[in-house]
DRENKE-690737 format. One line per field, with one value per atom (N, C-alpha, C): residue number from 1; x, y, z. Coordinates in nm, 3 decimals. Each point is the difference from the previous one (the first is absolute). Last residue first. Layout:
REM DRENKE-690737
resi	NUM/...
u	X/...
v	Y/...
w	Z/...
This chain:
REM DRENKE-690737
resi	100/100/100/99/99/99/98/98/98/97/97/97/96/96/96/95/95/95/94/94/94/93/93/93/92/92/92/91/91/91/90/90/90/89/89/89/88/88/88/87/87/87/86/86/86/85/85/85/84/84/84/83/83/83/82/82/82/81/81/81/80/80/80/79/79/79/78/78/78/77/77/77/76/76/76/75/75/75/74/74/74/73/73/73/72/72/72/71/71/71/70/70/70/69/69/69/68/68/68/67/67/67/66/66/66/65/65/65/64/64/64/63/63/63/62/62/62/61/61/61/60/60/60/59/59/59/58/58/58/57/57/57/56/56/56/55/55/55/54/54/54/53/53/53/52/52/52/51/51/51/50/50/50/49/49/49/48/48/48/47/47/47/46/46/46/45/45/45/44/44/44/43/43/43/42/42/42/41/41/41/40/40/40/39/39/39/38/38/38/37/37/37/36/36/36/35/35/35/34/34/34/33/33/33/32/32/32/31/31/31/30/30/30/29/29/29/28/28/28/27/27/27/26/26/26/25/25/25/24/24/24/23/23/23/22/22/22/21/21/21/20/20/20/19/19/19/18/18/18/17/17/17/16/16/16/15/15/15/14/14/14/13/13/13/12/12/12/11/11/11/10/10/10/9/9/9/8/8/8/7/7/7/6/6/6/5/5/5/4/4/4/3/3/3/2/2/2/1/1/1
u	-0.787/0.076/-0.015/-0.254/0.016/0.077/-0.111/0.050/0.031/-0.378/0.141/0.031/-0.444/0.084/0.150/-0.368/-0.001/0.094/-0.064/0.058/0.007/-0.214/0.143/0.066/-0.473/0.032/0.148/-0.243/0.017/0.030/-0.058/-0.120/0.009/0.379/-0.109/-0.125/0.376/0.028/-0.113/-0.024/-0.020/0.023/0.098/-0.145/-0.033/0.449/-0.052/-0.151/0.207/0.026/-0.044/-0.045/-0.080/0.019/0.266/-0.141/-0.087/0.503/-0.065/-0.145/0.415/-0.123/-0.051/0.416/-0.005/-0.124/0.152/0.021/-0.017/-0.076/-0.021/0.016/0.161/-0.034/-0.016/0.028/-0.004/-0.048/0.260/-0.108/0.013/0.142/0.043/-0.114/0.001/0.031/0.053/-0.171/0.142/0.040/-0.451/0.038/0.144/-0.172/-0.070/0.041/0.164/0.062/-0.066/-0.188/0.133/0.069/-0.409/-0.021/0.133/0.009/-0.044/-0.016/0.092/0.119/-0.035/-0.354/0.089/0.125/-0.296/-0.057/0.086/0.110/0.029/-0.051/-0.107/0.144/0.037/-0.440/0.022/0.149/-0.129/-0.037/0.024/0.056/0.108/-0.027/-0.334/0.113/0.121/-0.380/-0.025/0.111/0.166/-0.121/-0.023/0.267/0.006/-0.135/0.335/-0.125/0.023/0.348/-0.108/-0.135/0.511/-0.102/-0.119/0.406/-0.001/-0.097/0.046/0.002/-0.011/0.004/-0.092/-0.002/0.288/-0.001/-0.078/0.055/-0.048/-0.018/0.289/-0.059/-0.037/0.115/-0.011/-0.071/0.284/-0.091/0.006/0.102/0.056/-0.110/-0.048/0.022/0.056/-0.082/-0.119/0.012/0.284/0.048/-0.112/-0.094/0.108/0.050/-0.318/-0.062/0.104/0.152/-0.078/-0.065/0.234/0.092/-0.072/-0.259/0.039/0.103/-0.218/-0.008/0.038/-0.014/0.099/-0.001/-0.323/0.133/0.107/-0.436/0.000/0.135/-0.081/0.027/0.007/-0.129/0.143/0.038/-0.455/0.073/0.151/-0.298/0.001/0.079/-0.110/0.131/0.012/-0.416/0.106/0.139/-0.368/-0.009/0.107/0.133/-0.127/0.005/0.282/-0.006/-0.139/0.318/-0.132/0.012/0.398/-0.086/-0.132/0.424/-0.017/-0.085/0.189/-0.085/-0.017/0.356/-0.053/-0.074/0.168/-0.037/-0.063/0.332/-0.082/-0.023/0.167/-0.013/-0.094/0.326/-0.127/0.006/0.373/-0.108/-0.137/0.398/-0.014/-0.122/-0.016/0.083/-0.032/-0.104/0.001/0.099/-0.327/0.127/-0.013/-0.265/0.003/0.141/-0.351/0.139/-0.002/-0.345/0.018/0.149/-0.389/0.138/0.002/-0.372/0.022/0.146
v	1.482/-0.035/-0.148/0.433/-0.144/-0.020/0.391/-0.016/-0.148/0.153/-0.026/0.008/0.061/0.062/-0.007/-0.203/0.145/0.071/-0.471/0.030/0.150/-0.188/0.026/0.028/-0.125/0.136/0.033/-0.429/0.087/0.145/-0.352/-0.001/0.097/-0.062/0.064/0.010/-0.231/0.144/0.074/-0.466/0.052/0.151/-0.219/-0.001/0.056/-0.070/0.117/0.011/-0.382/0.113/0.130/-0.395/-0.010/0.121/-0.040/0.029/-0.003/0.125/-0.113/0.039/0.355/-0.054/-0.118/0.308/-0.145/-0.060/0.498/-0.074/-0.149/0.542/-0.143/-0.069/0.490/-0.070/-0.147/0.516/-0.146/-0.056/0.481/-0.062/-0.150/0.487/-0.112/-0.051/0.355/0.041/-0.109/-0.006/0.034/0.039/-0.136/0.099/0.049/-0.345/0.126/0.109/-0.436/0.060/0.133/-0.252/0.049/0.069/-0.213/0.120/0.061/-0.413/0.109/0.130/-0.392/0.040/0.118/-0.195/0.069/0.049/-0.269/0.132/0.083/-0.451/0.076/0.143/-0.290/0.027/0.082/-0.157/0.109/0.038/-0.375/0.125/0.120/-0.423/0.030/0.128/-0.160/0.045/0.035/-0.192/0.140/0.055/-0.394/0.018/0.149/-0.315/0.117/0.014/-0.381/0.038/0.127/-0.200/-0.088/0.039/0.224/-0.002/-0.081/0.119/-0.131/-0.005/0.399/-0.109/-0.137/0.485/-0.104/-0.123/0.475/-0.104/-0.120/0.546/-0.121/-0.106/0.484/-0.097/-0.123/0.552/-0.133/-0.089/0.502/-0.085/-0.139/0.394/-0.051/-0.068/0.170/0.118/-0.040/-0.308/0.030/0.127/-0.294/0.056/0.042/-0.193/0.093/0.071/-0.341/0.115/0.106/-0.405/0.071/0.124/-0.296/0.078/0.077/-0.294/0.125/0.080/-0.450/0.110/0.134/-0.413/-0.015/0.115/-0.033/0.029/-0.003/-0.120/0.141/0.040/-0.455/0.080/0.148/-0.306/-0.011/0.088/-0.021/0.063/-0.004/-0.221/0.146/0.067/-0.484/0.049/0.152/-0.230/-0.044/0.055/0.104/0.065/-0.050/-0.050/-0.018/0.063/-0.060/0.113/-0.003/-0.387/0.048/0.114/-0.114/-0.080/0.068/0.290/-0.138/-0.076/0.536/-0.080/-0.138/0.444/-0.116/-0.089/0.542/-0.109/-0.110/0.464/-0.104/-0.108/0.553/-0.117/-0.099/0.417/-0.072/-0.120/0.304/0.077/-0.064/-0.223/0.134/0.075/-0.458/0.026/0.139/-0.382/0.140/0.017/-0.420/0.047/0.148/-0.440/0.142/0.036/-0.449/0.040/0.146/-0.392/0.133/0.027/-0.434/0.049/0.136/-0.366/0.121/0.039
w	-0.764/-0.121/-0.027/0.295/-0.023/-0.130/0.405/-0.136/-0.017/0.357/-0.025/-0.150/0.187/0.102/-0.034/-0.255/-0.018/0.098/0.019/-0.131/-0.025/0.390/0.011/-0.134/0.126/-0.043/0.007/0.086/0.117/-0.038/-0.329/0.083/0.118/-0.286/-0.073/0.089/0.166/-0.008/-0.070/0.008/0.136/0.001/-0.399/0.023/0.139/-0.110/-0.073/0.021/0.160/0.088/-0.066/-0.253/0.122/0.091/-0.397/-0.031/0.125/0.086/-0.068/-0.030/0.053/0.058/-0.082/-0.034/0.002/0.063/0.144/-0.124/0.023/0.216/0.020/-0.135/0.255/-0.124/0.034/0.264/0.009/-0.134/0.216/-0.076/0.007/0.304/-0.083/-0.085/0.353/-0.137/-0.090/0.474/-0.012/-0.142/0.124/0.102/-0.018/-0.279/-0.029/0.099/0.073/-0.119/-0.033/0.347/0.040/-0.117/-0.085/0.081/0.044/-0.234/-0.088/0.078/0.242/-0.077/-0.090/0.231/0.095/-0.071/-0.242/0.020/0.096/-0.069/-0.122/0.014/0.348/0.000/-0.123/0.029/0.096/0.008/-0.254/-0.069/0.091/0.189/-0.093/-0.077/0.281/0.082/-0.087/-0.201/0.034/0.088/-0.296/0.081/0.025/-0.393/0.086/0.070/-0.311/0.066/0.079/-0.264/-0.042/0.057/-0.151/0.104/-0.051/-0.250/0.066/0.118/-0.269/-0.098/0.066/0.160/0.046/-0.090/0.153/-0.102/0.052/0.096/0.066/-0.108/0.057/-0.092/0.082/0.089/0.057/-0.103/0.035/-0.076/0.060/0.338/-0.126/-0.081/0.447/-0.083/-0.137/0.369/-0.080/-0.083/0.325/-0.126/-0.093/0.427/0.031/-0.126/-0.047/0.067/0.032/-0.177/-0.103/0.060/0.289/-0.086/-0.110/0.278/0.065/-0.082/-0.072/-0.097/0.063/0.256/-0.107/-0.101/0.357/0.054/-0.110/-0.118/0.038/0.058/-0.101/-0.119/0.035/0.335/-0.031/-0.118/0.108/0.111/-0.025/-0.311/-0.008/0.111/-0.080/-0.043/0.012/0.104/0.092/-0.036/-0.296/0.131/0.097/-0.507/0.067/0.138/-0.457/0.093/0.064/-0.260/0.040/0.098/-0.365/0.086/0.028/-0.118/-0.047/0.101/-0.161/0.087/-0.061/-0.028/-0.073/0.101/-0.041/0.090/-0.082/-0.075/-0.060/0.104/-0.054/0.088/-0.067/-0.195/-0.007/0.094/-0.096/0.060/-0.007/-0.178/-0.058/0.052/0.181/-0.116/-0.053/0.433/-0.042/-0.113/0.246/-0.052/-0.036/0.281/-0.032/-0.046/0.069/-0.022/-0.045/0.253/-0.057/-0.012/0.083/-0.002/-0.067/0.243/-0.078/0.015
């Protein structure tokens, strides 16, 4: 799993590439710390190159959402593949996030 975080005009964008599975989740949690620190901004989670997400990965997305809600920010998810969109639909995550 690779994550690239950039900031442009008050928006933090995290691009996820690869499998966000349980073994990768611990490393990813450390890598997304800038998103948690900047949760008062708009956070875009770009999943265009993500091939898989496990329940541990979903928990990370939920942690980012909770941080943004507490600090007055917002989270937008974009680029969901059909398979990952299906996971989001089955878990109710489509209703929790703004999806583009």
